[in-house]
C-alpha positions in Angstrom: 85.2 35.2 103.5 88.2 33.0 104.5 90.2 33.9 107.9 93.1 35.4 106.0 90.8 37.7 104.3 89.4 38.9 107.4 92.8 39.4 108.9 94.3 41.4 105.9 91.1 43.8 106.1 91.2 44.5 109.8 94.9 44.2 110.2 97.0 42.3 112.9 95.6 42.2 116.4 99.0 42.7 117.8 99.3 46.8 116.9 95.7 47.4 118.4 96.5 45.5 121.6 99.8 47.5 121.8 98.1 50.7 121.5 95.6 49.9 124.3 98.3 48.5 126.5 100.2 51.5 126.3 97.4 53.8 126.7 96.2 52.2 129.9 99.7 51.8 131.3 100.3 55.2 130.5 97.3 56.2 132.6 98.1 53.9 135.4 101.7 55.4 135.6 100.1 58.9 135.8 97.6 58.0 138.6 100.4 57.0 140.7 100.6 60.7 141.1 97.9 60.3 143.7 100.1 58.2 146.1 100.6 61.3 148.4 96.9 61.0 149.3 97.1 57.8 151.2 99.6 55.9 153.2 98.8 52.6 151.4 98.6 53.5 147.5 98.0 49.9 146.9 94.5 50.3 148.1 93.5 52.1 144.7 96.4 51.2 142.4 96.0 47.4 142.6 92.5 47.5 141.7 93.0 50.1 139.1 95.9 48.1 137.6 93.3 45.2 137.3 90.8 47.4 135.4 93.5 48.6 133.2 94.3 45.0 132.0 90.5 44.4 131.5 90.1 48.0 129.6 92.9 47.2 127.4 91.9 43.6 126.5 88.0 44.3 125.7 88.7 47.6 124.1 91.3 46.2 121.7 89.1 43.3 120.9 86.1 45.3 120.0 88.2 47.7 118.0 89.7 45.0 116.1 86.3 43.3 115.4 85.0 46.7 113.9 82.8 47.5 116.7 81.4 51.2 116.2 83.2 53.8 118.3 80.1 54.6 120.4 79.3 51.0 121.1 83.1 50.4 122.1 82.9 53.4 124.6 79.6 52.1 126.1 80.8 48.5 126.5 84.2 50.1 128.3 81.9 52.2 130.6 80.0 49.0 131.4 83.1 47.1 132.2 84.4 49.8 134.4 81.0 50.5 136.4 80.8 46.5 136.8 84.3 46.3 138.1 84.0 49.4 140.5 80.7 48.2 141.9 82.5 44.9 142.4 85.1 46.7 144.5 82.9 48.7 146.4 79.9 46.5 147.1 81.0 43.0 146.2 78.4 42.8 143.3 78.7 43.5 139.7 75.4 45.1 139.5 75.0 48.7 140.9 71.3 48.2 141.9 69.4 48.5 144.9 71.3 47.9 148.1 74.5 47.7 146.1 73.9 51.2 145.0 73.5 52.5 148.4 76.4 50.7 149.6 78.5 52.5 146.7 77.0 55.8 147.5 77.6 56.0 151.2 81.2 54.4 150.6 81.9 57.6 148.3 80.3 59.8 150.7 82.5 58.6 153.6 85.5 59.1 151.4 84.7 62.5 150.5 83.9 63.5 154.1 87.3 61.8 155.2 89.2 63.7 152.5 87.8 66.9 153.8 88.6 66.4 157.4 91.8 64.6 157.2 95.3 65.8 155.7 97.2 63.7 153.3 98.5 61.0 153.4 95.5 59.4 155.0 96.1 56.1 156.9 93.8 53.3 157.7 93.1 54.5 161.2 90.1 56.6 159.8 87.4 55.7 157.1 89.1 54.9 153.8 89.4 57.3 150.9 90.3 54.6 148.3 86.7 54.2 146.9 86.9 57.9 145.6 90.4 57.3 144.1 89.2 54.2 142.5 86.0 55.8 141.0 88.0 59.0 139.7 90.8 56.7 138.4 88.4 54.4 136.4 86.9 57.6 134.8 90.3 58.7 133.9 91.1 55.2 132.4 88.0 55.1 130.2 88.5 58.8 129.3 92.0 58.2 128.0 91.4 54.7 126.4 88.4 56.4 124.4 90.5 59.6 123.3 93.8 57.8 122.5 92.7 54.3 121.1 88.9 54.5 120.0 88.8 58.0 118.8 92.6 58.2 117.8 92.8 61.7 119.3 96.1 61.1 121.3 96.8 65.0 121.6 93.5 65.2 123.4 94.2 62.3 125.6 97.2 64.3 126.7 94.6 66.6 128.4 93.2 63.7 130.3 96.6 63.0 131.6 97.5 66.5 132.6 94.2 66.4 134.6 95.3 63.8 136.6 98.1 66.1 138.0 95.9 69.0 138.7 94.7 67.3 141.9 98.2 66.6 143.7 99.7 70.0 142.5 97.1 72.0 144.1 96.6 69.8 147.2 100.0 68.0 148.3 102.6 70.2 149.5 105.2 68.7 147.2 102.8 68.1 144.4 103.3 64.9 142.0 106.4 63.1 142.2 108.9 63.2 139.2 108.8 59.4 138.6 105.2 59.4 138.0 105.4 62.4 135.6 108.3 61.2 133.6 106.8 57.7 133.3 103.4 58.9 132.0 105.5 61.4 129.7 107.4 58.6 128.2 104.1 56.7 127.5 102.4 59.7 125.9 105.3 60.0 123.5 104.9 56.4 122.5 101.3 56.9 121.9 102.0 59.7 119.7 104.6 57.4 117.9 102.1 54.6 117.5 99.5 57.2 116.2 101.8 58.6 113.7 102.9 55.4 112.6 99.3 54.5 111.9 98.4 57.5 109.9 101.7 56.9 107.7 100.7 53.2 106.9 97.2 54.4 105.9 98.9 55.7 102.7 100.5 52.3 101.9 103.5 50.1 102.9 106.9 51.5 103.4 109.5 50.0 101.1 112.7 48.3 102.4 113.4 45.3 104.7 111.8 46.9 107.8 108.6 47.5 106.1 106.5 45.5 108.5 108.2 46.0 111.9 106.4 48.1 114.4 109.6 50.3 115.5 111.1 51.4 112.2 112.9 54.1 114.1 113.3 55.4 117.6 109.9 56.5 118.9 111.2 59.8 120.2 112.4 60.7 116.7 109.0 59.3 115.2 107.2 61.7 117.5 109.2 64.7 116.8 108.5 64.2 113.2 104.8 64.3 113.6 103.2 67.6 114.4 101.3 66.1 117.4 104.7 64.9 118.6 106.5 68.1 118.4 103.6 69.4 120.7 104.0 66.7 122.9 107.9 66.9 123.4 107.8 70.6 123.7 105.1 70.4 126.2 106.7 68.0 128.2 110.2 69.9 128.1 108.3 73.2 129.0 106.4 71.5 132.0 109.9 70.3 133.4 112.0 73.5 132.6 109.6 76.5 132.9 108.5 76.3 136.6 112.5 76.7 137.5 112.5 80.2 135.8 109.0 81.6 136.9 109.1 83.9 140.0 106.6 83.2 142.8 105.5 85.4 145.5 106.0 83.3 148.4 107.4 83.4 151.8 111.0 83.9 150.9 109.9 87.1 149.5 109.2 88.4 152.9 110.9 86.4 155.5 114.3 87.9 154.9 116.0 86.4 158.1 116.0 87.3 161.8 118.9 89.7 162.3 121.4 89.7 164.9 121.3 90.6 168.4 121.5 94.2 168.3 118.9 94.8 170.9 116.0 95.5 168.1 112.7 93.6 168.1 113.0 92.2 164.6 109.6 90.6 163.3 110.5 88.7 160.0 109.8 85.2 161.1 107.1 86.1 163.4 106.8 82.8 165.8 110.6 82.2 165.9 111.2 86.1 166.6 108.3 86.4 169.1 109.8 83.6 171.3 113.3 85.2 170.9 111.9 88.6 172.1 109.9 87.3 174.9 112.8 85.3 176.5 115.0 88.4 176.5 112.9 89.7 179.6 113.5 93.4 178.8 110.3 95.1 178.1 110.9 97.4 175.2 108.0 99.8 174.0 107.1 99.0 170.5 103.9 100.6 169.3 101.8 103.7 170.5 98.3 104.2 169.4 95.9 107.2 169.9 92.4 106.0 169.5 88.6 106.5 170.5 88.7 102.7 171.1 87.8 102.4 174.8 89.9 99.0 175.2 92.4 98.3 172.3 93.8 94.8 172.0 95.1 92.2 169.8 97.1 94.3 167.4 97.8 91.9 164.7 101.2 91.6 162.8 101.0 88.6 160.6 99.0 85.5 159.8 100.5 82.1 159.2 98.5 79.8 156.8 100.9 77.0 156.1 101.7 74.1 158.5 104.2 71.6 157.3 104.5 69.4 160.5 107.8 71.0 161.4 106.6 74.7 161.6 103.8 77.5 160.7 104.9 80.0 158.1 102.9 82.6 156.2 102.9 80.5 152.9 102.3 82.0 149.3 100.6 85.3 149.2 98.5 86.8 146.7 99.5 90.5 146.7 98.5 92.6 143.6 99.9 95.9 142.8 96.6 97.5 143.4 96.3 96.4 146.9 97.9 99.1 148.5 97.6 100.6 151.9 96.7 103.9 150.8 93.1 104.5 151.7 89.9 102.3 152.0 90.5 98.6 152.1 87.6 95.8 151.6 86.2 94.0 154.6 87.4 90.2 154.8 84.9 87.8 153.2 82.6 85.4 154.8 81.3 88.3 157.4 77.3 88.4 157.4 76.3 92.0 156.4 73.8 91.7 159.4 76.8 91.5 162.2 76.6 94.8 164.0 79.7 96.7 163.8 81.5 99.8 165.2 84.3 101.9 163.7 87.2 103.3 165.6 90.1 105.8 164.5 93.7 104.7 165.1 96.9 107.0 164.7 99.8 104.5 165.1 103.4 105.3 165.8 106.1 102.6 165.6 109.2 103.1 167.5 112.8 102.3 166.2 113.0 99.3 168.0 110.3 97.4 165.9 111.9 96.2 162.8 109.2 94.4 160.8 108.3 93.7 157.2 104.6 93.3 158.5 102.4 96.3 159.5 100.8 95.9 162.8 97.2 96.6 162.2 93.7 95.9 163.8 91.6 93.0 162.3 89.4 93.8 160.5 89.9 97.4 159.1 88.2 99.2 156.7 91.0 101.9 155.9 94.7 102.1 156.2 96.8 104.9 155.2 100.6 104.1 155.3 103.7 105.9 153.8 105.7 103.3 151.5 104.6 100.7 149.4 102.6 98.4 151.9 100.2 96.0 150.2 97.7 93.7 151.6 96.7 90.1 150.9 92.8 89.9 150.5 92.7 86.5 151.9 94.3 87.2 155.3 94.1 91.2 155.4 97.7 91.4 157.0 99.9 94.2 155.4 103.5 93.4 153.8 106.2 95.4 152.6 106.6 95.3 148.9 110.1 97.1 149.0 113.1 95.3 150.1 114.2 98.3 151.9 110.9 99.0 153.8 110.0 98.1 157.3 108.1 99.4 160.2 111.1 101.3 162.2 109.9 104.9 163.0 106.8 104.6 160.8 103.5 106.6 161.5 100.2 105.8 159.9 96.6 105.9 160.4 93.9 103.1 160.2 90.1 102.7 160.9 89.3 99.4 163.0 85.8 97.6 162.7 85.0 96.2 166.0 82.3 93.3 165.0 79.5 92.3 167.5 78.7 88.7 167.1 76.6 88.4 170.1 76.0 85.3 172.2 73.1 83.5 170.2 75.6 81.7 167.6 73.6 83.2 164.8 76.9 84.1 162.9 78.9 80.9 163.4 77.8 78.4 160.7 79.8 75.4 159.4 82.1 76.6 156.5 81.9 75.0 153.0 84.9 73.7 151.3 84.6 76.5 148.8 85.0 79.4 151.3 88.5 79.0 151.9 91.7 77.7 150.4 93.0 74.3 150.8 96.1 75.5 152.8 94.1 76.5 155.8 92.6 72.9 156.0 95.8 71.0 155.2 97.6 68.9 157.4 100.6 66.8 156.8 100.4 62.9 157.2 103.0 63.0 160.1 100.6 64.5 162.5 100.8 62.1 165.5 97.7 59.9 166.1 97.5 61.2 169.7 96.6 64.7 168.3 94.0 63.4 165.8 92.3 61.1 169.0 92.6 63.9 171.4 90.8 66.3 169.0 88.0 64.0 168.5 87.6 63.0 172.4 87.8 66.7 173.4 85.0 67.6 171.2 82.9 64.4 171.4 79.1 65.4 171.9 79.3 68.7 169.9 76.7 69.2 167.1 78.6 71.8 165.1 82.0 73.1 164.4 81.3 76.3 166.4 80.6 74.0 169.5 83.9 71.9 168.7 85.9 75.1 168.9 84.3 76.3 172.0 85.0 72.8 173.6 88.7 72.9 172.3 89.1 76.4 173.8 87.6 75.5 177.2 89.8 72.2 177.3 93.2 74.3 176.8 92.1 76.9 179.3 90.2 74.9 182.0 89.8 71.2 181.7 92.9 69.9 180.2 95.3 70.8 183.1 97.4 73.0 181.1 100.0 75.7 182.7 101.5 78.6 181.1 105.2 78.9 181.9 107.6 80.4 179.2 110.5 79.1 181.0 109.5 75.5 180.9 107.8 75.7 177.6 109.2 73.4 174.8 110.5 75.0 171.8 109.0 74.9 168.3 105.6 74.1 167.2 106.3 71.2 165.0 104.8 67.8 165.3 107.3 66.3 167.9 107.1 69.1 170.0 103.1 69.1 169.7 102.9 65.6 170.9 105.1 66.2 174.0 102.8 69.3 174.8 99.7 67.4 174.6 101.0 64.3 176.6 99.7 63.8 180.1 103.3 64.4 181.3 103.4 67.6 179.5 101.0 70.3 179.1 103.3 73.2 180.0 103.8 75.9 177.3 103.3 79.4 176.2 101.1 81.1 173.7 102.9 79.6 170.7 102.2 76.0 171.7 98.6 76.9 172.5 97.9 78.5 169.6 99.6 75.9 167.1 97.8 73.0 169.2 94.4 74.3 168.9 94.7 75.1 165.1 96.4 71.8 164.4 93.3 70.1 166.4 90.6 72.2 164.5 92.1 71.3 161.3 91.9 67.5 162.3 88.1 68.2 162.8 87.7 69.9 159.2 87.6 73.4 160.8 89.7 75.9 158.7 92.2 77.4 161.1 95.4 79.3 160.9 97.9 81.1 163.5 98.0 84.9 164.1 101.1 86.6 165.7 100.9 90.2 167.2 100.2 91.9 170.4 97.9 90.8 173.2 97.1 94.0 175.4 98.0 97.8 175.4 98.9 99.7 178.5 97.0 103.0 179.0 99.4 106.1 178.7 96.2 108.6 179.3 94.4 111.0 177.0 93.3 108.3 174.5 97.0 106.9 174.2 98.1 103.2 174.6 101.3 101.5 174.4 102.1 97.9 173.2 105.7 96.5 174.4 107.6 93.5 173.8 106.0 91.7 176.8 102.8 92.0 174.9 103.8 89.9 172.0 101.3 86.9 171.6 100.2 84.2 169.3 96.6 83.1 168.9 94.2 80.8 166.6 92.0 82.0 164.3 89.0 79.8 163.0 86.7 80.1 159.9 82.8 80.2 160.1 80.3 81.2 157.6 78.8 84.3 158.9 81.6 85.5 161.0 84.6 85.0 158.7 87.7 84.5 160.5 87.6 85.1 164.2 90.2 84.6 167.1 89.8 82.2 170.0 92.2 82.1 173.0 93.4 78.8 174.1 96.3 80.3 176.3 95.3 79.8 180.2 94.6 82.6 182.6 97.9 82.8 183.8 98.7 84.8 180.7 95.4 85.7 179.3 92.6 86.9 181.7 89.7 87.0 179.4 88.2 85.5 176.1 86.2 86.9 173.2 82.6 87.6 174.3 81.3 85.3 171.7 83.2 82.4 173.2 81.8 82.5 176.5 78.8 80.4 175.6 78.1 77.1 177.6 78.5 73.9 175.6 77.8 70.4 176.5 80.0 67.5 175.8 83.9 67.1 175.8 86.2 64.3 177.1 85.1 62.4 180.1 88.7 62.6 181.6 88.9 65.6 183.7 92.6 66.1 182.6 91.5 65.9 179.0 93.5 63.2 178.4 93.0 60.3 176.0 90.7 57.7 176.9 90.1 54.1 176.0 90.4 54.0 172.1 91.9 57.2 171.8 95.1 56.2 173.8 95.7 53.3 171.8 98.9 52.8 169.7 99.6 54.6 166.8 97.6 53.3 163.6 94.6 52.3 165.7 91.2 53.8 165.3 89.8 56.5 167.6 86.5 56.0 169.3 84.8 58.8 167.6 86.2 58.4 164.3 84.6 56.3 161.4 86.6 53.0 161.1 87.1 50.5 158.5 90.5 51.2 157.2 90.5 49.5 153.8 87.8 47.4 154.1 84.8 47.1 151.6 82.0 48.1 154.0 83.2 51.5 155.5 81.1 53.0 158.4 79.3 56.2 157.8 78.9 58.9 160.5 75.3 60.3 160.9 74.1 62.7 163.5 72.4 59.8 165.3 75.9 57.7 165.5 77.4 55.3 163.1 75.8 52.9 160.8 77.1 50.3 158.5 77.3 51.2 154.9 75.5 48.1 154.0 72.4 49.4 155.8 70.5 52.0 153.9 68.5 52.9 157.0 65.5 53.5 155.1 67.2 56.7 153.7 65.5 58.0 150.6 68.8 59.1 149.0 70.1 55.7 148.4 66.8 54.3 147.0 66.8 57.4 144.6 70.2 56.7 143.5 69.6 53.1 142.8 66.5 53.9 140.7 68.5 56.6 139.1 71.3 53.9 138.1 68.7 51.6 137.1 66.9 54.0 134.8 70.3 54.9 133.3 71.0 51.4 132.7 67.6 50.6 131.0 68.1 53.6 128.9 72.0 52.6 128.0 70.4 49.0 127.2 67.6 50.8 124.8 70.3 52.9 123.3 72.5 49.8 122.6 69.7 48.1 120.9 68.1 50.9 119.2 71.1 52.6 118.1 72.4 49.7 115.8 68.9 49.4 114.3 68.5 52.8 113.6 71.8 53.0 112.0 71.0 49.9 109.9 67.6 51.4 108.7 69.4 54.6 107.6 72.2 52.6 105.8 69.5 50.4 103.9 67.6 53.5 102.9 70.8 55.2 101.7 72.0 52.1 99.7 68.9 51.4 98.0 68.7 55.0 96.6 72.3 54.6 95.2 74.0 53.2 92.2 73.9 49.5 91.6 77.3 49.0 93.5 75.5 50.6 96.5 72.6 48.3 96.3 74.9 45.5 95.9 76.6 46.3 99.3 73.3 46.5 100.8 72.4 43.0 99.6 75.8 42.0 100.9 75.0 43.7 104.5 71.4 41.9 104.7 73.4 38.4 104.0 75.8 39.3 106.9 73.0 40.4 109.3 71.1 37.1 108.5 74.1 34.9 109.5 74.5 33.9 105.9 78.2 33.3 104.7 79.0 35.9 101.9 81.7 34.4 99.4 84.2 37.1 99.9 86.5 37.9 96.8 84.1 36.4 94.3 82.7 38.3 91.1 79.2 39.6 91.3 77.7 36.6 89.3 79.4 34.3 91.5 78.1 35.9 94.5 74.7 36.0 92.8 74.6 32.3 92.4 75.3 32.0 96.1 72.2 34.6 96.9 70.1 32.6 94.5 70.1 29.7 96.7 68.9 31.4 99.8 65.8 33.2 98.0 62.3 32.4 99.4 58.8 33.7 98.8 58.0 36.6 101.2 55.1 35.6 103.3 56.0 31.9 103.7 54.7 30.9 107.0 57.0 28.0 107.6 59.6 28.0 110.1 62.2 26.9 107.4 60.8 27.9 104.0 61.7 26.3 100.8 64.2 28.1 99.1 65.9 28.6 95.6 65.0 30.1 92.1 61.8 28.1 92.0 60.5 29.1 95.5 61.1 32.8 94.4 60.9 33.4 90.7 60.3 37.0 90.7 63.2 37.8 93.2 65.5 35.7 91.2 64.6 37.6 88.0 65.3 41.0 90.0 68.6 39.2 91.3 69.6 38.6 87.5 68.9 42.2 86.5 70.8 43.4 89.6 73.7 41.2 88.8 73.5 42.7 85.4 73.6 46.0 86.3 76.6 45.8 88.8 78.7 44.1 86.1 77.9 46.9 83.7 78.8 49.6 86.2 81.9 47.9 87.1 83.4 46.6 83.9 81.8 48.3 80.9 83.5 50.9 79.0 81.8 54.2 79.9 78.9 55.0 77.5 79.0 51.7 75.8 75.8 50.4 77.1 72.8 52.2 78.6 72.4 52.2 82.3 69.3 50.8 83.7 67.0 53.2 85.4 67.8 53.7 89.1 64.3 53.4 90.2 64.3 49.9 88.7 67.5 48.8 90.4 66.2 50.1 93.9 63.0 48.0 93.2 65.1 44.9 92.2 67.3 45.4 95.4 64.3 45.7 97.7 62.8 42.7 96.4 65.9 40.6 96.7 66.2 41.7 100.3 62.7 40.8 101.0 63.4 37.3 99.5 66.5 36.8 101.6 64.8 37.6 104.8 62.0 35.2 103.9 64.6 32.4 103.7 65.6 32.4 107.2 63.8 31.6 110.6 62.0 34.3 112.3 64.4 34.4 115.2 67.2 34.9 112.6 65.3 37.8 111.3 64.7 39.3 114.6 68.5 39.0 115.5 69.3 40.8 112.2 66.7 43.6 113.0 67.9 44.1 116.6 71.6 43.1 116.4 72.6 43.7 112.9 76.4 42.5 112.4 77.2 44.6 109.5 77.1 47.6 111.6 80.5 46.8 113.1 81.6 44.4 110.5 83.8 46.2 107.8 
């Protein structure tokens, strides 16, 4: 076959390469949406750009050469695996110690992603290995769907999956530039696919019949059914969110009001500071209860920390979650925790105007007039009616007092699935001082519960903090937080203490939030107690498996004399500095690595934290898991190699059986396929008789033991006669008038075909026969 004939049959390489390039560029543009996860996006975007180029070239070459789809996909996976292995371990083969190193790098990335908020810098262990592996998978998926399988609309689902992660984790979501670039690339893919489908019907007529861009790609995409879907989906994704109402903080935070003397609680932290600074002690809430010592009456929970302030965030408040009877206990509490229930009758004075209903935590029942609803994740109660607030309201509730004891049985480390991402999120602007202090203060702790106890002890005892409302800095943002924690600071009030402990807990990977309410009630006698404006307070709540959300008390004894009983346990560890300040590495300049943190930045051999210290990722330390993983990877590769060899052979055997059982033309195609497998140049474009003359010269007697047996009609007379009958049958089937001549019996055609095939195989070397058996070229040559 001439080269020109091959080119005509396969088509030009240019359009095939263009489709592959557009697919990987579109995917790479979508992957830029992950830039918010790291301070240096190049750590993952640069290697993924290189991989994208490799996949475009190899995939296009394989598809143009007629490689089977399954083989193209398998080879693309092999290329990606080798590339990722080279990036993470320095070797192309992910075997043995290399597999252990890759596994440990991914473990480190996962741990860092859970412990630190985006964007993650180089002062902690890198997360780029995780992003590179995930990005490589997306690149292969989109390339396979869009180019190999030619299912561009399905590839769009893969692109949308890229945006699911930043949409759910990053506060600002994916940036518009990434989305628009990927959307444009997706429409180009739809254009190319629609053009390909059209050209399969034949060439267009006109001067532009062979041009790639016969018209505007957007208009071509709109003409295709898939194009209409793509354009409509893109437009809806951009327009619809602007018109969908969400139940967020703006639904309930309606402003602070003006100074008319009332206590307004609508933005809890800001309003609490203002009301405490007034100096006038105003009675706000009176309760009648059988609780011997009521305290910590909660108003609101603040889940979201933006770096500037704490806010309530988005709330999931359903219509059926009303404060009109029994309510569920919060999640995460073990059923084995002892509990006591107390009844409360609550009266709120006209001086407290709040859209949040003061309640104990937890409660098992609330009966309040009006449309008050609770958020199941926080169990605080919000007004669903714009005109509803707490002034003059009377309601009843049943508080549940949980006894966690002092044996730590109910304080297990939480799992990622236990809580929402919002209570773990930290903005990247959190100062390095805050991060390093959190690690230094809790060094030596063996569990999250011990770390929480050390944090509380540091604020109340070891850190040298002072409670002083008049000298306290204003705000809870990062700038205020850094000054509050600095050696020359450490003066504040409950707002700063609660915020600082909650942020430092999140640095350590402990779910946390800030609660606002009342600290203690003054006894009035006869089971009645009164909360006033001077009792307003803020405290952190941390989550543990078995206890759920529990309060801690970092505010020093100048304001709060006692702490919860379950936090009075002795614990070893903490900062060696009696003032709790940063030591050695932790006081380094921003961007440096903290002493207790895994280091390595964007290097290729990240360190992995273990219980016994820090080990290098290149040392498997005798751990069975990496060995198991390495063995598993080797097994998978062996199975893949076996499939790569056995797959074409099996396909070829089936094709031969089917061909020999068919009409003369099918048998003739099988003769041609055998010649291709054996490496014999088939005369393309020739008549059956001319091609038969070529085949005749390559026939040999089956069973000839010679390395290069004698070939030709004299060497295999029976096969030559069978070839003559077969050529005649093909000519009759193709050119004779229907019914003019009798057709040979199909069984004799099959027998003749098998005899010719055996003679062709006998005419080549054993090596050529083995290659034809295991690597049949006809499988992917069309």
